[in-house]
C-alpha positions as CSV (number, residue, x, y, z in Angstrom):
1,M,-13.5,-25.2,-24.3
2,I,-11.1,-23.2,-22.2
3,H,-7.5,-23.3,-23.2
4,L,-4.9,-22.5,-20.5
5,H,-1.4,-21.8,-21.6
6,L,1.4,-21.8,-19.0
7,T,5.0,-22.8,-18.9
8,I,5.6,-24.9,-15.8
9,P,8.9,-24.1,-14.1
10,C,11.6,-26.8,-13.8
11,K,11.2,-26.7,-10.1
12,F,7.7,-28.0,-10.3
13,Q,8.8,-30.7,-12.8
14,R,11.5,-31.9,-10.3
15,M,8.9,-31.7,-7.6
16,K,6.6,-34.0,-9.6
17,T,9.3,-36.5,-10.3
18,E,10.5,-36.7,-6.7
19,S,7.0,-36.9,-5.2
20,C,5.8,-39.6,-7.7
21,S,8.9,-41.7,-7.8
22,K,7.8,-43.5,-4.6
23,T,4.5,-44.6,-6.2
24,P,5.4,-45.9,-9.7
25,R,1.9,-47.2,-10.4
26,M,0.4,-43.7,-10.0
27,A,3.3,-41.9,-11.5
28,G,1.9,-41.7,-15.0
29,I,-1.5,-40.5,-13.9
30,F,0.0,-38.0,-11.4
31,L,2.4,-36.6,-14.0
32,L,-0.4,-36.2,-16.4
33,N,-2.5,-34.2,-14.0
34,E,0.2,-32.2,-12.2
35,D,0.5,-29.4,-14.9
36,V,-3.3,-29.0,-14.9
37,V,-3.4,-28.7,-11.1
38,V,-0.7,-26.0,-11.1
39,V,-2.5,-24.1,-13.9
40,I,-5.8,-24.2,-12.1
41,L,-4.3,-23.2,-8.8
42,L,-2.6,-20.2,-10.4
43,H,-6.0,-18.9,-11.6
44,L,-7.5,-18.9,-8.1
45,P,-7.4,-15.9,-5.8
46,A,-4.8,-15.9,-3.0
47,K,-7.3,-16.2,-0.2
48,S,-8.8,-19.4,-1.8
49,L,-5.3,-20.9,-2.1
50,T,-4.7,-20.5,1.6
51,R,-7.6,-22.9,2.1
52,F,-6.5,-25.3,-0.6
53,K,-3.2,-25.8,1.2
54,L,-5.2,-28.1,3.5
55,V,-6.2,-30.5,0.7
56,C,-3.0,-32.5,0.9
57,K,0.7,-32.1,1.6
58,H,1.6,-32.0,-2.1
59,W,-0.7,-29.1,-2.7
60,L,0.7,-27.4,0.3
61,S,4.2,-27.8,-1.1
62,I,3.1,-26.4,-4.4
63,I,1.3,-23.4,-3.1
64,S,4.0,-22.6,-0.5
65,A,6.8,-22.7,-3.0
66,Q,8.3,-19.2,-3.6
67,Q,8.3,-19.7,-7.3
68,F,4.6,-20.5,-7.4
69,C,3.9,-17.4,-5.3
70,H,5.9,-15.3,-7.7
71,L,4.0,-16.8,-10.7
72,H,0.7,-16.2,-9.0
73,A,1.7,-12.5,-8.4
74,L,2.6,-12.2,-12.1
75,R,-0.8,-13.6,-13.1
76,H,-2.6,-11.3,-10.6
77,P,-0.4,-8.2,-10.7
78,K,-2.9,-5.6,-9.5
79,P,-5.6,-7.1,-7.4
80,R,-8.5,-4.7,-6.6
81,P,-7.4,-3.1,-3.4
82,S,-9.5,-3.0,-0.3
83,L,-8.9,-0.7,2.7
84,I,-8.0,-1.1,6.3
85,L,-9.4,1.9,8.2
86,R,-8.2,2.8,11.7
87,T,-10.4,4.9,14.0
88,H,-9.4,7.4,16.6
89,T,-10.0,4.7,19.1
90,S,-7.3,2.5,17.4
91,H,-9.9,0.0,16.2
92,C,-9.4,-1.2,12.6
93,F,-12.0,-2.1,10.0
94,Y,-11.9,-3.8,6.6
95,F,-13.7,-2.1,3.8
96,N,-14.1,-3.2,0.2
97,P,-15.2,-0.4,-2.1
98,A,-15.9,-2.8,-4.9
99,S,-18.3,-4.9,-2.9
100,S,-22.1,-4.3,-3.4
101,N,-22.4,-4.7,0.4
102,H,-20.6,-1.7,1.8
103,K,-20.0,-2.6,5.3
104,L,-17.2,-2.0,7.8
105,V,-15.9,-5.4,9.0
106,P,-13.9,-5.5,12.3
107,Y,-10.2,-6.3,11.4
108,R,-7.5,-7.5,13.7
109,V,-3.9,-8.6,12.9
110,A,-2.7,-11.8,14.4
111,I,0.2,-10.1,16.2
112,Q,-0.9,-8.6,19.5
113,N,0.0,-5.1,20.7
114,S,1.1,-4.0,17.2
115,K,0.2,-1.0,15.2
116,V,-0.1,-0.7,11.4
117,L,2.4,1.8,10.0
118,N,1.9,1.3,6.3
119,S,1.0,-1.2,3.6
120,C,2.3,-2.1,0.2
121,N,0.8,-4.5,-2.3
122,G,-0.7,-6.9,0.3
123,L,2.0,-6.7,3.0
124,L,1.7,-4.7,6.2
125,L,4.4,-3.1,8.2
126,L,3.6,-3.2,11.9
127,Q,5.2,-1.5,14.9
128,S,5.7,-3.5,18.0
129,V,5.5,-2.3,21.6
130,H,9.3,-2.6,21.6
131,P,10.7,0.6,20.1
132,V,13.2,-1.1,17.8
133,E,11.1,-4.1,16.8
134,Y,8.8,-4.3,13.7
135,H,6.9,-6.9,11.9
136,V,6.2,-7.5,8.2
137,Y,2.8,-9.2,8.1
138,N,0.9,-11.0,5.3
139,S,-2.7,-10.7,6.2
140,T,-3.7,-13.3,3.6
141,T,-1.4,-16.1,4.7
142,K,-1.1,-14.9,8.4
143,Q,2.6,-15.2,8.1
144,S,4.9,-12.6,9.7
145,R,8.6,-11.8,10.2
146,T,10.0,-9.9,13.1
147,I,12.7,-7.3,12.1
148,S,14.8,-5.4,14.6
149,L,16.5,-2.1,13.9
150,T,20.3,-1.9,14.1
151,D,22.0,0.2,16.8
152,S,23.4,3.6,15.9
153,E,25.5,5.9,18.1
154,D,24.8,9.0,16.1
155,F,21.5,8.6,14.2
156,T,19.3,7.5,17.1
157,K,16.0,9.2,16.3
158,I,13.7,7.1,14.1
159,M,11.9,9.4,11.6
160,G,9.9,6.8,9.8
161,L,9.8,3.4,8.1
162,T,8.2,2.6,4.7
163,L,7.6,-0.8,3.1
164,A,8.6,-1.2,-0.6
165,F,7.2,-4.3,-2.4
166,D,6.2,-5.0,-6.0
167,P,5.5,-8.7,-6.5
168,S,5.3,-8.3,-10.2
169,K,9.0,-7.4,-10.3
170,S,10.5,-9.3,-7.4
171,P,9.3,-11.7,-4.7
172,H,11.5,-9.8,-2.2
173,Y,10.6,-6.6,-0.2
174,K,12.6,-3.8,1.3
175,I,12.1,-1.5,4.2
176,V,13.4,2.1,4.0
177,C,14.2,3.6,7.4
178,V,15.0,7.3,7.8
179,R,17.0,8.1,11.0
180,A,18.2,11.4,12.3
181,K,20.6,12.8,14.9
182,M,18.8,13.6,18.1
183,K,20.1,17.2,18.2
184,P,19.5,19.2,14.9
185,P,22.3,21.5,13.9
186,S,19.8,24.4,13.6
187,A,16.1,25.2,14.0
188,R,15.5,24.7,10.2
189,E,17.3,21.5,9.4
190,R,18.5,18.2,10.7
191,H,21.0,15.6,9.6
192,C,19.5,12.3,8.5
193,R,20.5,9.0,6.9
194,I,18.7,6.2,5.2
195,E,19.1,2.5,6.0
196,V,17.4,-0.3,3.9
197,F,16.4,-3.8,4.9
198,D,16.4,-6.4,2.2
199,S,14.3,-9.5,2.7
200,Q,16.5,-11.5,0.3
201,S,19.6,-11.1,2.5
202,L,17.7,-10.4,5.7
203,T,20.2,-7.6,6.6
204,W,20.1,-3.8,7.1
205,R,22.5,-1.7,5.0
206,V,23.3,2.0,5.3
207,C,22.5,3.3,1.8
208,L,22.6,7.1,2.1
209,E,25.1,8.0,4.7
210,S,24.0,11.6,5.4
211,F,21.6,14.2,3.9
212,T,19.9,17.3,5.2
213,A,16.2,17.6,5.6
214,P,13.9,20.4,6.9
215,T,13.2,20.1,10.6
216,G,9.5,19.5,10.1
217,A,9.9,17.0,7.3
218,N,7.5,14.1,7.5
219,F,8.9,10.6,6.9
220,C,6.1,8.7,8.5
221,T,3.6,8.5,5.6
222,G,5.8,7.2,2.8
223,V,4.2,6.0,-0.5
224,H,6.0,3.4,-2.6
225,C,5.8,3.5,-6.4
226,N,8.2,2.0,-8.9
227,D,11.0,1.5,-6.4
228,V,10.8,5.0,-5.2
229,I,9.5,6.2,-1.7
230,H,7.6,9.5,-1.7
231,W,6.8,11.6,1.3
232,D,4.1,14.2,1.5
233,N,5.4,17.4,3.1
234,Y,2.9,20.0,1.9
235,P,3.2,23.0,1.9
236,R,6.9,22.3,1.5
237,A,8.2,20.3,-1.4
238,H,7.4,16.6,-1.3
239,L,10.5,14.4,-0.9
240,Y,11.4,11.2,-2.7
241,Y,14.1,8.5,-2.3
242,N,15.0,6.3,-5.3
243,I,16.0,3.0,-3.8
244,S,17.8,1.6,-6.9
245,K,19.6,4.8,-7.7
246,N,20.2,5.7,-4.0
247,V,19.4,9.4,-4.5
248,I,17.0,11.7,-2.6
249,G,15.3,14.7,-4.1
250,D,12.3,17.1,-4.2
251,L,9.2,16.4,-6.2
252,P,7.9,19.3,-8.4
253,H,5.2,21.6,-7.0
254,A,1.7,21.1,-8.3
255,Q,0.0,24.2,-9.5
256,V,-3.2,24.7,-7.4
257,P,-6.1,25.4,-9.8
258,W,-7.5,28.5,-8.2
259,R,-10.9,29.5,-9.6
260,G,-10.5,32.4,-12.0
261,G,-6.8,32.7,-11.1
262,G,-7.9,34.0,-7.7
263,G,-7.0,32.7,-4.2
264,G,-8.5,30.4,-1.7
265,A,-7.4,27.7,0.7
266,A,-5.6,24.5,-0.3
267,S,-5.6,21.8,2.3
268,R,-5.5,18.0,2.8
269,C,-2.9,17.3,0.2
270,Q,-1.8,13.7,0.0
271,L,-0.1,11.1,-2.3
272,Q,-1.3,7.7,-3.4
273,E,0.0,5.0,-5.8
274,S,-2.4,3.3,-8.2
275,D,-1.5,0.9,-11.0
276,G,2.2,1.9,-11.0
277,L,1.4,5.7,-11.1
278,L,1.7,8.3,-8.4
279,Y,-1.2,10.6,-7.8
280,H,-1.5,13.8,-5.8
281,F,-4.8,15.1,-4.4
282,I,-5.6,18.6,-3.2
283,I,-8.8,19.8,-1.7
284,V,-9.4,23.4,-2.7
285,S,-11.8,25.7,-0.9
286,H,-13.1,29.0,-2.3
287,L,-16.0,31.1,-0.9
288,G,-17.6,28.1,0.8
289,D,-17.4,25.8,-2.3
290,T,-15.0,22.9,-2.4
291,S,-13.2,21.3,-5.4
292,I,-10.9,18.3,-5.6
293,A,-7.8,18.4,-7.9
294,V,-6.2,15.1,-8.9
295,Y,-2.7,15.1,-10.4
296,Q,-0.6,12.4,-12.0
297,L,3.2,12.5,-11.8
298,Q,5.1,12.4,-15.1
299,E,7.4,9.4,-15.4
300,D,10.4,11.7,-15.6
301,Y,9.4,13.5,-12.4
302,S,9.3,16.8,-14.4
303,Q,5.8,17.9,-13.5
304,W,2.3,17.0,-12.2
305,L,-0.4,16.6,-14.8
306,L,-3.9,17.8,-13.8
307,K,-6.2,14.8,-14.4
308,Y,-9.4,16.1,-12.7
309,H,-10.6,19.3,-11.1
310,D,-14.2,18.8,-10.0
311,E,-16.5,21.0,-8.0
312,V,-18.0,18.9,-5.2
313,G,-20.2,21.5,-3.6
314,Q,-19.9,22.3,0.1
315,L,-17.9,19.9,2.1
316,P,-17.4,20.2,5.8
317,G,-14.0,21.6,6.8
318,R,-13.3,18.2,8.4
319,S,-13.3,16.1,5.3
320,R,-10.7,13.5,4.3
321,I,-9.9,11.7,1.1
322,L,-9.7,8.0,1.8
323,S,-8.8,6.6,-1.6
324,Y,-8.6,7.3,-5.3
325,I,-9.9,4.3,-7.3
326,K,-8.6,4.2,-10.8
327,G,-11.2,2.7,-13.2
328,E,-10.5,0.1,-15.8
329,E,-10.1,1.2,-19.4
330,G,-13.2,3.2,-20.3
331,Q,-14.6,3.1,-16.8
332,S,-15.0,6.0,-14.4
333,C,-12.4,6.8,-11.8
334,T,-13.9,7.3,-8.3
335,M,-12.8,8.7,-5.0
336,L,-13.8,7.7,-1.5
337,I,-14.4,10.8,0.7
338,H,-15.0,10.8,4.4
339,V,-17.0,13.6,6.1
340,P,-18.2,13.4,9.7
341,G,-20.7,10.6,10.0
342,K,-20.4,9.0,6.5
343,I,-18.3,7.8,3.6
344,T,-19.3,8.9,0.1
345,L,-18.2,7.7,-3.3
346,Y,-17.6,10.4,-5.9
347,S,-17.6,9.6,-9.6
348,F,-15.5,11.8,-11.9
349,L,-17.5,10.5,-14.9
350,D,-21.0,11.2,-13.5
351,K,-20.0,14.2,-11.4
352,R,-22.1,12.9,-8.5
353,S,-21.6,11.6,-5.0
354,E,-23.3,8.6,-3.3
355,E,-23.3,7.8,0.3
356,V,-22.0,4.3,0.8
357,V,-21.5,4.0,4.6
358,D,-23.5,5.6,7.4
359,L,-21.2,5.9,10.4
360,T,-23.6,7.5,12.8
361,N,-24.6,4.2,14.3
362,Q,-21.0,3.1,15.0
363,P,-19.7,3.1,18.6
364,F,-16.7,5.1,17.6
365,Y,-18.8,7.9,16.0
366,R,-18.4,11.4,17.3
367,E,-20.6,14.2,16.1
368,D,-18.9,16.8,13.9
369,S,-15.6,14.9,13.9
370,V,-13.9,12.7,11.4
371,Q,-13.7,9.1,12.3
372,F,-10.8,8.3,10.0
373,D,-7.8,10.4,9.1
374,S,-6.0,10.1,5.8
375,R,-2.8,8.7,7.5
376,D,-4.9,5.9,9.0
377,V,-6.0,4.5,5.7
378,F,-4.1,1.4,4.4
379,H,-4.6,-0.1,1.0
380,F,-4.7,-3.8,1.1
381,G,-4.7,-6.6,-1.6
382,E,-4.5,-10.3,-1.3
383,T,-1.1,-11.9,-1.9
384,L,0.8,-15.2,-1.3
385,A,4.1,-13.4,-0.9
386,P,6.3,-15.0,1.7
387,V,7.7,-12.7,4.4
């Protein structure tokens, strides 16, 4: 026998009473089964629940309730992420690394003429054809919200926007927008400020009035982790912005593990969040051989801890890390690596690579070229989160 334990919120208790008061004969039966229905629904994956909304109006009201969505997120805090891959031709594909059937499935958002900027725990941030118009899009529920930027006389250049969303902590999301003055004060730096959109109040707020950033600082590929936005700016110091503390700073430098203490070439550095931790990858080349270093950021931001440094043989110069997949307790961590014509899965436990996708038969394939760049990879997980 399966025992399910769940405290049903008062909101659902009121919902039951109100919905059943009109049918006194069925009230007792309906009240008896309502808790069971909610418990069962909470155990189902988000995509299935979107179909169960069609069963009846009452189920629709339960599944659509914000409190139910939040409870569902708490029960499914870290769904296994899939990937949305965008090619050089701007076509998008859905790819599930955990599936036994490794296929690229054509993917299209419901909002026409939009471009995916970034993703965060199931929500996508899309850029519209209009320069000041953006969309937050839930690919599971197909819901979206249009968000317009505020006007600014001084900070008119948009440097980048990043979505911040953790459904295990709050049902609300934020958008961090970095803006800059059009004319930098010097060739080395520019004046910027940070504005934050809050989905709870549906308003923009200037949070960091002014700060100085290097002229070449990249604010387009932000990574959210624990209420902090991180920007990859290798070989310069990576930057971060703590939303709750409203402070900006530099991340520590990771020590590149040169073979024998000698030199080489480090390239394709990038950041990724996984299970509430921030990871940093560096591809290191030395005398024709390639190794991959994986670092984990300390919680106090004091240093990067080297988790793995594996020799992966000879990789083409045009290679990209698509995703780091953190294994469950006792299981191997793996990494999706893209080289021209294929996607491989590397196991840090077995120290071996396996080809999972052949790209040579795809219409977007170009010989000796990468089909996906690291900045065109978006992690995706199912969620009921309202937008």
